N, C-alpha and C positions, 0 to 999 in steps of 0.2 A: 347839299343837304340830303341825307339818306331818306328813303321811303320805307316805312315798316308796314308789313302786311301781317295780319293775325294768322297764326298757324296752329294746327291741331295738336302737335307734339311738343314743339320747343317754345311755344309762346308767340314767336313772330319770325318773319323772314325779312331781312334787311337788303334793300337794293341800293347800291352806292354807285354814283357816276364814276366812270373811269377817269384817271388822272389826265389822260390825253383822249380827246374825242376822236372817234373814228371818222372815216370819210363817207360812210354810208348815210344816205339821207332817205328818210321815209317819204315817199311820194303818194299823195292821195289821188284816186282816179278822177279824171276830168270829164268822163262820159256821163251818161244819164243813169248809171247803175246806182241804186239806193239800197241800203241795207234794211231788211225787215219790211214792215208794212208802212205805207205813207198815207196819212189822212187826206182824202180827196175833198170831202165835204161832210158836214153833219147838219142835222135839222131837228129841232124840237117842235112839237105841235100839241095843241090842246083842243079837245072836242071838235075834231075835224071829220068831215064826211069822207075826205080822201086827202092824200098827201102825194104831190108830184114833185120830183126833183129833176130838173133839166141840166144838161151838160155835166153830168157826173161820170159819164163814160166817154173816153176818148181813145184814139188809136195809140196814145202814149203807153198804155198798159193793156195786156191781153185779158187779165182776169181781175175780178173785184170781189172783195169781201164786204158783206152787208151784215151789220149787227144792229138788232132792234130790241128795244124794250117797250112794251105797249101795255096800257091799262084801259079799262072802260069798255071792253068788248064783252057782250053778254050772249054767249052761246050762238055766235054767228061765225061765219067763215071769213078769214082774212084773205083777200085776193090781191093779185098783182097783174099789171100790164106793163109791157115795155113801151118806150116812147121814142119818137123821132121828131125833131124840130118842134117841140112843144105840144105834140098831139099823141094820144094813146094809139098803139097798134091794136085794132079791134077785130082784125080778120080772125077767122076760126082756125088758127094755127097753133094754139096752145095745147099741150098734152102734159099730164102729170101723173105720177104714181106716188102713193104714200103708204106708210105703215104707221099704225097708231096703237099705242099700248096704254092701258090704264088698269091699275090693281092687278087682277089675275087674268085679264082678257087682252087680246090683241086682234087687230083686223087691218085690212088694207083695201085699196081701191085703185083703179086706173081710169082716167078720163082722157079722151082724145077729141080733137076738133072743137075745142072750146074757144070762146072770145076773150077769156082771161084765165089765169092760172090760180086755182084755189090752193093756198099754201097750208092752212091748218084751221082748225076750229079754235076759237078763243073763248075763255071763260075763267076769270075776268082779267088775268094778267098773263102776258106772253113774253117769252124771250126767244128770239130767232137768231141763228148764226148760219149764214148761207154764203156760198160762193157762186158768182155769176161768171160763166166762162165765155170769153170772146164776144161780149155784146157789141163792141164798136168796130169790130173787124169786118170790112167789106168782104163778101164772098164766103162768109162763115155763118153757121147756124148757132144759136144761143142756147146754152144749157144753164140750169141752176140746180145745185144740190145743197141740202142743208138739214139742220136739225132744230127742233123747237121743243119748248116745254111750256106748259101753262098750269095754273093752279087748279083748274077743274073744280072750282067750288069747294076746295079743301083737300082734294087728293091730287097727286101729280099725274099729269097726262103728258106722254112723250110722243113726238112725231119724227119720222125721217121722211123727207120729201124730195122729189126730183121733178123738175119742170124742163120741157123742151119746146122751143119755138120752131115749128116745122116749116121754115122758109128761110132762104138766104136773105139777110138784111143786116144793116148796121144801125144800132140804137145808141142814143146819147142820153137817155133818161129812163125813169121808171115811176110808176104810180102804184101806191098801196091803198087799199080801202076795205072796210068791212062790208059784208052783204047788205046790212041795214044798220042804221044808227051812226054813231060817231066813235072816235077813238082818240087816245092821247098817247104821247110817248116821245122817244128819241130814236133817230136813225143815224148811223155812221157808215160812211162809204170809204173803204180803203183799197188801195191797189194791192194786188197779190200776184206776184210774178213767179 
């Protein structure tokens, strides 16, 4: 049975099986290589003061992509802490830099020696797309880079943020929380090789 694919000039291209099959066999890889992004875990939450996800980082992958959509934050900062064995890493090893733009203005800031990483200000809806580099690899420092957007009470606010954990450690989880109040939303963790 032929397979027809739509074409832009002649209407279609027809693929027809040969009368005699060749001896070439397509072999799929048997190792751990996976195409594209692989969903590691996801979590939905509602009116939470904080959200922690354990065992989302392993040595199976070097880097992870985190995609979040959040609602219910009112002009407060969204923060992050890395986790080990179900406990937040609270040592003053977090540093971050960010650039923020709104309407016709832009600003930036840098913080070092913090006990958590401030990712962005939220008001009231946030979308965050970030990559965490090498969180579970022993003997490595952890980095995060990402971009975010929020509605800013009617106008678009954009962020570029980078975070650095200035100590060698292997992490297996992460906690997100607003400075005050609660938040709702979805978080998806995917490997990124």
